[in-house]
C-alpha positions as CSV (number, residue, x, y, z in Angstrom):
1,M,0.0,0.0,0.0
2,A,1.4,3.4,-1.0
3,I,1.1,6.7,0.9
4,T,-2.2,8.3,0.0
5,E,-3.5,11.9,0.0
6,K,-5.3,11.0,3.3
7,D,-2.0,9.8,4.7
8,L,-0.3,13.0,3.7
9,W,-3.0,15.0,5.3
10,H,-2.3,13.2,8.6
11,L,1.5,13.5,8.1
12,R,1.2,17.2,7.7
13,R,-0.5,17.4,11.1
14,C,2.5,15.4,12.5
15,V,4.8,18.0,11.0
16,E,2.8,20.8,12.7
17,L,3.1,18.9,16.0
18,A,6.8,18.5,15.5
19,R,7.0,22.3,14.9
20,E,5.1,22.9,18.1
21,A,7.6,20.7,20.0
22,L,10.5,22.6,18.6
23,E,9.0,25.9,19.4
24,D,8.5,24.7,23.0
25,G,12.2,23.8,23.2
26,D,11.8,20.1,22.5
27,E,12.9,17.7,19.8
28,P,10.8,18.0,16.6
29,F,8.6,14.9,16.5
30,G,4.8,14.6,16.3
31,S,2.4,11.7,15.9
32,V,-1.3,11.1,15.2
33,L,-3.4,8.0,15.8
34,A,-6.3,7.6,13.4
35,D,-9.0,4.9,13.4
36,A,-9.9,2.8,10.4
37,G,-12.0,5.6,8.9
38,G,-9.3,8.2,9.3
39,K,-10.8,9.9,12.4
40,V,-8.0,11.3,14.7
41,L,-8.3,9.6,18.1
42,F,-5.2,10.9,19.8
43,E,-2.2,13.1,19.0
44,D,1.0,14.2,20.8
45,R,4.4,15.6,20.3
46,N,7.8,15.0,21.8
47,R,8.1,15.9,25.5
48,V,11.6,14.7,26.4
49,K,13.1,18.1,27.3
50,G,12.3,17.5,31.0
51,G,14.7,14.6,31.1
52,D,12.4,11.6,30.6
53,R,13.7,10.3,27.2
54,T,10.8,7.9,26.9
55,R,8.3,10.7,26.3
56,H,8.1,10.1,22.6
57,P,4.7,10.7,21.0
58,E,4.6,7.2,19.5
59,F,5.1,5.7,22.9
60,E,2.3,7.9,24.3
61,I,0.0,6.7,21.5
62,A,0.7,3.1,22.4
63,R,-0.1,3.7,26.0
64,W,-3.3,5.6,25.1
65,A,-4.4,2.9,22.7
66,A,-3.9,0.2,25.3
67,A,-6.0,2.0,27.8
68,N,-8.8,3.2,25.4
69,L,-9.2,0.9,22.4
70,D,-10.1,-2.8,22.2
71,P,-7.7,-5.1,20.3
72,D,-9.7,-5.0,17.0
73,A,-9.7,-1.2,17.0
74,R,-6.0,-1.0,17.8
75,A,-5.2,-3.4,14.9
76,E,-7.3,-1.4,12.5
77,A,-5.8,2.0,13.5
78,T,-2.9,3.8,11.8
79,V,-0.1,5.7,13.5
80,Y,1.2,8.6,11.5
81,T,4.5,10.2,12.6
82,S,6.9,12.8,11.5
83,G,9.9,10.4,12.1
84,E,10.2,6.7,11.9
85,H,9.7,5.0,15.2
86,C,12.8,4.3,17.3
87,P,13.2,0.7,18.6
88,M,11.5,1.5,21.9
89,C,8.4,2.9,20.1
90,S,8.4,0.1,17.5
91,A,8.3,-2.5,20.3
92,A,5.5,-0.6,22.2
93,H,3.5,-0.4,19.0
94,A,3.9,-4.1,18.4
95,W,3.2,-5.2,22.0
96,V,0.0,-3.1,22.0
97,G,-1.2,-4.6,18.7
98,L,-1.5,-1.3,16.7
99,G,-1.8,-1.5,13.0
100,R,-0.1,0.3,10.1
101,I,2.6,3.0,10.6
102,V,3.1,5.8,8.1
103,Y,6.1,8.1,8.6
104,A,7.4,11.2,6.9
105,A,11.2,10.8,7.5
106,S,13.1,7.6,8.1
107,S,15.5,7.1,11.0
108,G,18.2,6.5,8.4
109,Q,17.6,9.9,6.9
110,L,17.7,11.5,10.3
111,A,20.9,9.7,11.2
112,A,22.5,10.9,7.9
113,W,21.4,14.5,8.6
114,L,22.8,14.4,12.1
115,Q,26.1,13.0,10.9
116,E,26.3,15.7,8.2
117,W,25.8,18.4,10.9
118,G,28.4,16.8,13.3
119,V,25.8,15.9,15.9
120,P,26.8,12.9,18.1
121,P,24.8,9.7,17.4
122,S,21.9,8.6,19.5
123,P,22.8,6.2,22.4
124,V,20.2,3.8,20.9
125,A,20.8,1.9,17.6
126,S,18.8,3.3,14.7
127,L,16.8,0.3,13.5
128,P,14.1,0.1,10.9
129,I,10.6,-0.5,12.4
130,Q,10.3,-3.9,10.8
131,T,13.6,-5.1,12.3
132,V,12.0,-4.7,15.7
133,A,8.3,-5.3,14.7
134,P,8.4,-7.5,11.6
135,D,4.6,-8.0,11.3
136,V,3.7,-4.3,11.4
137,P,2.8,-2.8,7.9
138,V,4.9,0.3,7.3
139,E,4.9,3.1,4.7
140,G,7.5,5.8,4.4
141,P,9.3,8.0,4.0
142,A,7.1,10.7,2.3
143,A,9.3,12.5,-0.1
144,E,6.9,15.4,-0.2
145,L,7.7,16.3,3.4
146,E,11.5,15.5,3.6
147,D,12.7,19.1,3.2
148,E,10.3,20.4,5.9
149,I,11.3,17.7,8.3
150,R,15.0,18.2,7.6
151,E,14.6,22.0,8.3
152,L,13.0,21.4,11.7
153,H,15.9,19.1,12.7
154,R,18.4,21.6,11.3
155,R,16.9,24.3,13.5
156,M,16.9,22.0,16.5
157,Y,20.7,21.7,16.3
158,G,21.4,25.2,15.2
159,K,23.0,24.2,11.9
């Protein structure tokens, strides 16, 4: 399944949430959870600036879904996100039984940008979602949003 116009609409909201995070002094990541019909159920942005590095929006989505959706609704839902899930978030997604993931920029793209800017690598290995959660359907990156995502991260690191 390819990225659709409906997917891009949700991904654009993820970029807005990432921008909000950056403007609040946080890392620029945002995510949206939509039901099978495309209705937004939950959204969040990165909240790691306080020191809790697990406060990723994808992880918050997994927690919210576990508490508020039955297993069938979770499996039919789609998680949209500005950046590909890290291994922690990929595992949470799979453990909770969420469905498809659609992301704007890959972790490989982000790692390459950070290396280009001389930013030290993450303490956690950058792994594709399907290496951690092989049964989760995944779409991305969305070339239409690459420049915008790159610019948010560039601003984060003052490059």
